C-alpha positions as CSV (number, residue, x, y, z in Angstrom):
1,M,-8.0,-22.0,-23.1
2,K,-7.6,-20.4,-19.6
3,G,-5.1,-21.6,-17.4
4,A,-4.9,-22.5,-13.9
5,K,-4.8,-19.8,-11.1
6,K,-2.0,-20.0,-9.5
7,A,-1.8,-19.9,-6.0
8,K,-1.5,-16.4,-4.0
9,A,1.5,-16.1,-1.9
10,A,1.3,-16.0,1.4
11,R,1.3,-12.9,3.6
12,D,2.9,-12.0,5.9
13,P,1.2,-9.7,8.5
14,Q,4.2,-8.8,10.5
15,A,6.4,-7.3,7.4
16,E,3.4,-5.7,6.3
17,F,3.0,-3.9,9.4
18,E,6.6,-3.0,9.2
19,A,7.1,-1.7,6.0
20,S,3.8,0.9,7.1
21,L,5.6,2.6,9.7
22,Y,7.5,5.3,8.5
23,R,11.2,4.9,10.7
24,M,13.9,7.9,11.0
25,P,16.8,7.7,9.3
26,G,19.4,6.8,11.8
27,K,17.3,5.6,14.1
28,K,16.2,3.1,16.4
29,N,13.0,2.2,16.7
30,V,12.2,6.2,16.4
31,Y,9.1,6.7,14.0
32,G,8.0,9.8,12.6
33,V,5.1,11.1,10.2
34,P,5.6,12.5,6.9
35,V,5.8,16.2,7.0
36,G,3.3,16.7,4.0
37,G,1.2,14.9,5.1
38,I,0.2,17.1,8.5
39,K,0.4,20.4,5.8
40,N,-2.0,18.3,4.0
41,C,-4.0,17.5,7.2
42,A,-4.5,21.3,7.7
43,V,-4.8,22.1,3.9
44,S,-8.0,19.5,3.7
45,A,-9.8,21.4,6.8
46,C,-10.0,24.4,4.5
47,R,-13.8,22.3,3.3
48,F,-14.7,22.4,6.4
49,I,-14.3,26.6,7.3
50,D,-15.9,29.1,5.5
51,G,-13.3,32.0,4.1
52,I,-10.2,30.1,3.5
53,P,-9.7,28.6,-0.1
54,M,-7.9,24.9,-0.3
55,T,-5.5,26.9,-2.9
56,L,-5.0,30.0,-0.9
57,A,-4.5,27.9,2.4
58,K,-1.6,25.7,-0.1
59,G,0.5,29.3,-0.4
60,A,-0.1,30.6,2.7
61,F,1.8,28.4,5.7
62,H,5.1,25.7,5.7
63,V,5.5,22.9,7.9
64,L,9.3,22.8,9.0
65,D,11.3,20.1,8.5
66,E,13.7,20.4,10.5
67,T,14.8,17.2,10.8
68,G,15.8,17.1,7.1
69,T,14.2,13.7,6.9
70,G,10.8,14.8,5.5
71,L,9.3,13.5,9.0
72,I,8.5,15.1,12.3
73,P,9.1,12.4,15.2
74,I,6.5,10.7,17.3
75,E,6.8,11.1,20.6
76,G,4.6,8.0,22.2
77,S,4.4,4.5,23.0
78,D,5.3,1.6,20.6
79,P,3.5,0.9,17.3
80,V,1.1,-2.1,17.4
81,L,-0.2,-4.3,14.7
82,D,-3.1,-3.1,13.7
83,S,-5.3,-5.3,11.8
84,R,-8.5,-4.7,9.6
85,I,-10.6,-5.2,6.4
86,C,-10.6,-3.1,3.7
87,R,-12.1,-2.7,0.6
88,I,-10.1,-2.3,-2.2
89,G,-10.9,-2.0,-6.1
90,P,-12.8,-0.1,-8.5
91,F,-16.7,1.8,-7.4
92,G,-18.9,-0.9,-7.6
93,K,-16.2,-3.6,-7.7
94,K,-14.4,-3.2,-4.3
95,T,-13.0,-6.6,-2.7
96,A,-12.9,-6.9,1.0
97,I,-8.7,-8.0,2.0
98,S,-6.9,-7.5,5.7
99,R,-4.6,-5.2,5.7
100,F,-1.9,-5.0,8.2
101,R,-0.5,-1.5,9.9
102,G,1.3,0.5,12.7
103,R,-1.3,2.2,15.3
104,F,0.5,4.3,18.0
105,D,-2.1,4.5,20.9
106,K,-0.3,7.5,22.7
107,W,1.0,9.9,20.8
108,S,2.0,13.2,20.5
109,L,3.8,15.7,17.2
110,S,6.3,18.6,17.6
111,F,6.7,21.4,14.7
112,K,7.0,24.8,13.7
113,V,5.0,26.6,10.9
114,R,6.2,29.2,8.8
115,Y,3.1,31.8,7.6
116,N,2.9,34.4,5.5
117,S,1.3,36.8,8.2
118,R,0.1,38.6,5.1
119,V,-2.6,36.3,4.0
120,I,-3.5,34.2,7.0
121,S,-3.7,35.1,10.5
122,P,-2.1,32.7,13.6
123,A,-5.8,32.5,14.9
124,Q,-6.4,31.0,10.8
125,L,-3.5,28.2,11.4
126,L,-4.8,27.2,14.8
127,N,-8.7,26.5,13.4
128,L,-6.7,25.0,10.1
129,F,-5.2,22.3,12.4
130,E,-8.1,22.4,15.3
131,N,-10.4,21.1,12.1
132,G,-8.1,19.5,10.7
133,G,-7.5,17.1,14.1
134,F,-10.8,16.3,14.2
135,S,-12.3,16.1,10.4
136,V,-9.8,14.7,8.6
137,G,-6.6,13.0,10.9
138,L,-3.3,12.1,10.2
139,C,-2.3,8.3,8.6
140,E,-4.2,5.7,7.8
141,F,-8.0,4.5,9.2
142,R,-8.3,8.6,9.6
143,P,-11.8,10.3,9.8
144,E,-11.6,11.8,5.9
145,K,-11.4,8.4,4.7
146,S,-14.0,7.2,7.0
147,G,-12.3,5.7,10.0
148,S,-11.7,7.1,13.6
149,L,-8.3,6.5,14.2
150,G,-5.5,9.7,13.7
151,M,-7.4,12.4,15.4
152,F,-6.0,14.7,17.0
153,E,-5.9,17.6,19.3
154,V,-3.9,21.3,18.6
155,A,-1.6,21.4,22.3
156,R,-1.8,24.8,23.9
157,K,2.0,26.0,25.7
């Protein structure tokens, strides 16, 4: 015999929102983006560019972790709670569920890149990050995952 189903625990949207943010260690209300996510964004952009295979790009450059935290600090607005319906589960059996995540409406990142000039040129790197900002994006609900957030452009000084 099957037992009665137990009631699901009540969800706390504020706690889920807080848990979705990457906080800079030792700093209150300073958030960051994982260094690896920034590199992965540019590497994933290789799918949209001829001549630079992803395997080559993975070893051709590195985003430098100058803070030693694994995060690049976000400059801009404070995060707001973003609520969206997501579909999770195996193909054909996806279930709709609400997700509560942090969203930054105005943001920027500043970071340095070390690259092997014998493998990739500055122009190619710029192209990877530009295409990554448009086609891949960063964080939740990005274009790579059928979303429209997390897109960016490379600022030129």
